[in-house]
C-alpha positions as CSV (number, residue, x, y, z in Angstrom):
1,M,-29.4,-19.2,8.4
2,Y,-26.3,-21.3,9.2
3,Q,-24.9,-20.7,5.7
4,N,-25.3,-16.9,6.1
5,S,-23.5,-17.0,9.4
6,K,-20.6,-19.0,7.9
7,N,-20.3,-16.6,5.0
8,L,-20.3,-13.6,7.3
9,I,-17.5,-15.1,9.4
10,K,-15.5,-15.7,6.2
11,E,-16.1,-12.1,5.1
12,K,-15.0,-10.8,8.5
13,L,-11.8,-12.9,8.2
14,L,-11.0,-11.4,4.8
15,I,-11.7,-7.8,6.0
16,Q,-9.4,-8.4,9.0
17,A,-6.7,-9.7,6.7
18,I,-6.9,-6.6,4.6
19,S,-6.7,-4.5,7.8
20,T,-3.7,-6.3,9.1
21,T,-1.9,-6.1,5.8
22,I,-2.4,-2.3,5.5
23,K,-1.3,-1.7,9.1
24,K,1.9,-3.8,8.7
25,L,2.9,-2.1,5.4
26,R,2.1,1.4,6.7
27,K,4.1,0.9,9.8
28,E,7.0,-0.6,7.8
29,K,7.1,2.7,5.9
30,L,7.1,4.6,9.2
31,K,4.0,6.6,8.1
32,S,1.0,7.7,10.1
33,Q,-2.4,7.4,8.6
34,R,-2.5,11.2,8.2
35,M,0.9,11.3,6.4
36,L,-0.1,8.5,4.0
37,A,-3.5,10.1,3.4
38,D,-2.0,13.5,2.7
39,E,0.8,12.3,0.4
40,Y,-1.5,10.2,-1.8
41,E,-4.8,12.1,-1.5
42,I,-6.6,9.4,0.3
43,Q,-9.2,10.3,2.9
44,K,-7.8,9.6,6.4
45,S,-11.2,8.3,7.4
46,L,-11.0,5.7,4.6
47,L,-7.6,4.5,5.9
48,S,-8.9,4.5,9.5
49,R,-12.0,2.4,8.5
50,M,-9.9,0.0,6.5
51,E,-7.3,-0.5,9.3
52,S,-10.0,-0.9,11.9
53,A,-11.8,-3.5,9.7
54,S,-15.0,-1.6,10.3
55,N,-16.3,-2.0,6.8
56,S,-15.9,-3.9,3.6
57,P,-13.7,-1.7,1.4
58,M,-14.3,-1.2,-2.3
59,F,-11.8,-2.8,-4.6
60,I,-10.8,0.5,-6.0
61,S,-10.0,1.7,-2.5
62,V,-7.8,-1.4,-1.8
63,W,-6.0,-0.8,-5.1
64,K,-5.3,2.9,-4.3
65,V,-4.0,2.1,-0.8
66,A,-1.8,-0.7,-2.2
67,E,-0.2,1.8,-4.6
68,A,0.2,4.4,-1.8
69,L,2.0,1.7,0.2
70,G,4.3,1.1,-2.8
71,V,3.0,-2.4,-3.5
72,K,1.6,-3.7,-6.8
73,P,-2.1,-4.6,-6.2
74,S,-1.4,-8.2,-7.2
75,D,1.4,-8.5,-4.6
76,F,-0.9,-6.8,-2.1
77,V,-3.5,-9.6,-2.6
78,M,-0.8,-12.2,-2.0
79,L,0.1,-10.5,1.3
80,I,-3.6,-10.5,2.3
81,E,-3.7,-14.2,1.5
82,K,-0.8,-14.9,3.8
83,E,-2.9,-13.4,6.7
84,L,-5.8,-15.8,6.0
85,P,-6.1,-19.5,7.1
86,E,-4.5,-22.0,4.8
87,N,-6.8,-23.0,1.9
88,F,-9.2,-20.1,2.7
89,L,-12.2,-19.9,0.4
90,L,-14.8,-17.1,0.6
91,T,-17.4,-19.3,-1.1
92,D,-18.2,-22.9,-0.4
93,E,-17.0,-25.5,-2.9
């Protein structure tokens, strides 16, 4: 049980880091969720859920949002890593 709780906390930290990164980049572009969704044919509800960290997004959704924000997916992952604690690992060593 302890192991599952620990993993759940780590997953939540990762989801929150994705959320924070999306919000920061979107606000830097001075775009509302609606504007970004309309311009790049992304569901506004998807952006809203990703920014509120209310679910675990699919990788393809993260990729599409990164592109909509004008960031290479690999760079987007590096920005997410900056939001996480140092030496963060999702799995135990």
